[in-house]
N, C-alpha and C positions, 0 to 999 in steps of 0.2 A: 481445687482450682477456683479462682475467684472470678466473679462476673461483675462488671461495672456497667450500669446502664448509661448509654449516651443519650441524654435528652437535652432539650434546649436550655435547661437550668444547670447542666453540668458542663462548664467550660472545658475545652480540650486540655488546658493546663492542669486542671484538677485531676483529670483522668491520667495524664502523663505522670503526675506526682504519685498517684495511687499505684500505678503499675511499676514505677521506679522503686517504690517502697517494697513491693513484692520481690523485685530483683535484688534489692539490698538484703532481704531476708534469705534469699537463696545464696547470696554471697557469704552469708554467715554459715551456711551449710558447708561451703567449700572450706572456709577457715576451720571449722570443726574437724574437717578431714585432713587438715594440714596443708591445704592448697591455698594459693593466692586467692583472696576473697573477691571473686568476680561472679556476678549472677546475671541471668537473663531470662526474660519472659517474652513469648511471642503471642501476640493478641490479634484476633480476628473478630470484628463486629462486637467489640467490648468483652470478649471472652478469652481467657488464657487457653491457648491450644498447645503450648509447649513451654517447658521449663528446663533450665540448665544452669549448672554452676561448674566452675573449673574442676577438672578431674584428671589432668594429664599425669600427675605423679601416681595417684592411686590406681589409675587405669593403664599405666605404662603406655600411654597414647599421646604423642605430641600434638595431635589434632583435637584433643578433648577440651577445648576452650568452652566457656559458658555459652557463647553464641552457637557454636557447632552442636553442643548437646541439646540446646533448645530447638534448633532446626531439626535434628534427628528425632526428638520427641514428637514434635508437631508433624513431621512427615509420616511417622508411624501411626499417629492418631488419625490424621486426615487421609491416610492411604494414598499419599501423593508427594512427590519430591518437589513439586512446584507449590509455592505458598503465596499466591497473589492476594493483594488486598490486606496484607498483614503489616503490623508494626512490631518491630523488635525493640524491646527496652533492655539496655545493658548498662551496668554500672561503670564500665570503663570503655573508652573509645576503642572500637574494633581494630584489630591488627590487619595487615594485608591478607593473610590467609582467610580470616573470618569475613572480611569485606568481599573477597571473591566468592565465598560460599553464599553470602547474603544476596549478591547479584544473581548467581546461578539459581538460587531458590525462588527468585522473583519476589522477594520481600519488597513492599512498597515504601516503607519508611523505617528509619533507624533513629531512635532517641537514646542518647547516651548521657551518663552522668558526668564523669570527669575525663579530662583529656589524658592521653598517654604520650608524654614528650619523648619517649624512647622508641616508640613503634606504632603510634596511632596512624590509622589510614583514613581518617575523616578530616584531615587538614593539619594535624599537629606535625607530622613528619612526611606522610604521603597523602595524596588527595585522590583516593579511590571512591570515597563517599563524600558528599553526594556524587553519584556516578555521572560520568559525562557521556556524550553521544557516541564515543568509541565503543562503549558496551552495548549489548543488544537489549538491555533493560535498564531503565532509570530507577535509582533508589534515592529518595530524599533522605537527608540526614540533618540532625540538629543535636547540639550538645548543651550541657549546662543544667540539665534537670536534676535537682538535688545534688549539684556538683560538690558542695562542701561535705555533705554527708557521705557521698561515695568516696571522695578523696580521703576523708578522715578514717574511714574504715580501712583503706589500704595503708595509710600512714601508720595507724595503730598496729596493724599486722606486722609491718616491717620493723617498727620500733621494738616489738616483742621478740623479734628474731635476732636482734643485734646484741 
């Protein structure tokens, strides 16, 4: 698990890029297992508390998206299903299922790499993130961090499958 110190000298953008690179590495683990390469890390106070990568095929589990796996990992480590004050970094815009889980876990912020024009829930197709006042918890969301790297990893995966 990596730790990045948040100091006055380290801009948020540098930390966001560093954590997204960790998520990209986890996406590589998904790809090595034959899964769509999506990775996620959950961070609290500059420390990774949860990691996940896509595993629905290998796990025979339609809910085993990278975000869900990272939330499950963090929940076990923190001994809590609520994860306030955390930031989730994920290489692909969350789907509606993952967006719902993110809101229920009380994640504070989501940072994603590339958009998902077929099922993204942070504005590409649906707008569940950033969450609105109809939810009982607000989650901030922003995309585009290392977007080209994240998109190219997915494109290369699908090219190799054709």
